[in-house]
Residue, then its C-alpha position, 0 to 999 in steps of 0.5 A: m925549728f930550722n932557724i939554725t945559728r949554731i953548729a956543733v963540730d966534732y973535734t975528735g974527727p979529721f980536720p976539725e979546724l977546717c970544718s969550723t972555718l967552713m961553718e963560719a963562712a956559711g954564717f953559723t957559729p961553731f962550737p966544739a962537741d967533743e963529749h956533748w952533742p946538744a939534741g936537735l942541733p946539727l953536728v959537723c964531722g970530717l970524714d976520710r978513709s981512716s974514720a969511715a968505719k967509725f963514722r957509719l956507727s954514729a948514725g943514730t944521733p940526737g940531731p942532724l949529722v953532716a959529713v965534710i969530705t975532701v975532694k981526694d976522698l970522693e974516689y973511695r967507696d967506703v967514704i962515699e958509703a959512710a957519707g950516705s949514712a949521714h943526713a947530708y954531706c958537703i965538700v970542702e970546696d962548696e960555697p957558703p950558700v951550698l953549705r947553708a942549704t946542705i945544713l937545712a936539708a940535713s935538719k929537715r931529713w933528721d926531723l922527718e926521720k925522728r917523727l917517722h920513728e916516733s910514729e912507728s914506735r907508737f904503732r908498734f906499741i899499740a900493735e904489740n899490746v892489743g889483743d888483736v893481731i895487726w899485720t900488713w901485706n905487701i901487694e907487689a912482693n906478695r908477702f907479709d911485711y909486719i905481723s904483731p907478736t899477738i900472732t903467737r896467742l892466736r895461732g901458736f906461731s912465732v912472728e918469724e914463722a908467720l912472716a915466712e908464710k904465704l897467704e895460702d899457708s896462713l888460711t884454709p884453701a876455701s878462706a884463701a880463695k875467698a880472701r883473694g876474691q874479696m881483695a880483687q873486689l876491693m881493688e876494683k871498687y877503689m879503681a872505679g870510685g877512688k874510695l877505700v872501704p874496710l872489709t870485715d869477714l870470717y875466715e878459717q886459719r890453722h893453728k900450729d897444733g893442727s886445729l882450726r880457728s875462726v878468725e874475724i879479719t878487717t882489711t883495708v888498702l894502704l896507698d903509696a905517695q902516688g895514690q896507688p895500692e901498695a899494701v893491705l892493712g889487716v886486723s885479725r881477731d879470734a872469733t872461734d868461741r863466738v862462732v861455736a856459740d852461734k852454731a850452738l844457739k842456731a842448733a838450740l833454736q832449730e830444736r826449739d822450733i821442732l819441739l814447738s811444731e811437734l807440740g802444735h801437731r799434738i794439740k791439733n790432734t788432741l782437738s780433732l780427737t775432742s771434736s770426734l768424741l763430741s760428735l760421737a757423744k752427740s749421736k747418743v744424746r736423746d734430748e735435742a737441746d742437749g745435742e745442740l750444746f754438743e754441736e756448739s762445743q764441737s764448733r768451738v773446738h773446730a775454731m781452735s783447731l783451725l787456728y793451730e793448723r794455721l799457726l803450724k803453717s805460719t813462718a812467723q813464730g807465734s803469729i798467723d795470717f788472720t785474714a786467711y784464718l777468718k776465711e777458712l773459719c767462715a767456710g767451715l761453718m758454712q759447710a757445717y750448717t748448710p752441707t749441701g752447698a758449694a764452697g767458693a763464694m760461700a753461697k749455699e742453698g738459702a744462705a750466703i756470707e759476704l767477707v770484707l777483710d783487711e789484710m792483717t796478721m795477729d798473735s795466736s792468743r788474740a786470734v783464737s779469742l777473735g776466732l771464737a767470737v766470730n764462731e759464736a756470732l755466725t753460729n747464732s746467725f745460722k741457728y736463729a736468723a734464717k727465715p723461711g723463703t728468705v736467703l740468709r745473708i751474713r756479712v763479716e767485716a774485719t777492718i783496721a782504722d785509727e789504731r783499732m781493729c773492728l770486727r762486725i758480723s751482720d745478718n738479715g734475720p729478725g734481730l733482737p727481741g724487745g727488752f733484750s740486754i746483752d748484760q743480762s743474757e744467760g745464753l752461753g754464746f753471749q756470755l762467752v763473747k762478753a768474756l772474750a771482749l773483756q779479755l781483749k780489752g775491747s768494747l762489745s755492742l749488739r744492735n738491730l739494723p734498720p729494715d732494708a728494701d725487702g723489709s729485712a732488718g737484722l742484727q749486728l754484733e760489733l767488737s772493737i779492740p786496740r791493735 
């Protein structure tokens, strides 16, 4: 690029022959360029007081422009100013090495300016044709240096009007304070660690018509040649519609949560009413066996009512703390069948429940099915496993292993009679548990336990389901 052998000489300017002689002495081959100046080649042009005004106008050139000045013209300010508009200038008394260095310096400067102009042109093309607003903020001068024309579409202001704004004028007071604070943090982080991290946040800007716009702005810091922060580069994007949509979505979700909560309360109240009606109907039944049916139905309704109460208290929509639900369900059944005892350890007069429970949460549909299964198993133990003179001991286990949840309810009662088959049982409780196991895609088993030290055997129901 800078291996220059030929030099163009402007023969329309002052002392062209002297310019050609100087270039020959410096080792270049001069040629006249009266009408055509080849792109990229240096042009040497004489400069005196008579040509100073015209010389300044020729600064936009296809190649490096070098002025040649006589010593007597150096005392004139207009000549010196015109020479300053060239890429370099030399004096007719300069030696050939100085002339060659001047030509090389002019060529390098012209090439740098050309590349910088091309880079700026590309940047401006991008900035002026994207939908976002691109801008730069001069930190030292405390003002905008550049704002792309898309500012008119975003805020209604012209580029000139936006450039004249202060930061506090372009943002609402709260957003301006936030921007200042975040900018200070950016500077502190850079000074501490030497890293520039782009920052994106939402701000409010006022439109020319007086309305507010929600704007998402991404900023980063630009450094000078010494590595010191000199400007902020920002990209602003209209986020008004998105913010409005987000607010509408949050409002809709809040309304949905309120409706679901209200629905849950109504279901719970309906279940409580159903339980009360069953209790009232039970008091009118004369047949003891029919009364037990009402009692069992009331127990099932109570199990579902507890679940809805738990669901209403749960922070996760549609899931509950199943461990806490089981504890409450067992305590309620204990109180229902042995009302004279105390809560706490669940030990009552003649009965005790031992709980072995892993911590787990569960969606409401699975929880109600498992809760009903536990309700049926415990009801069966309370009704049929108690033996005179013996404390009824019930063990409830809910554990997780190998991606399966296992529910076991054991007691120390007499166990199953000989020849009993769960598949052929006509009892409503066992039929319900079988149906629940099928619904949960699990496996159900019943077995008699081996006798313990005091000769008590007992029954164990096991329900295993995938997690």
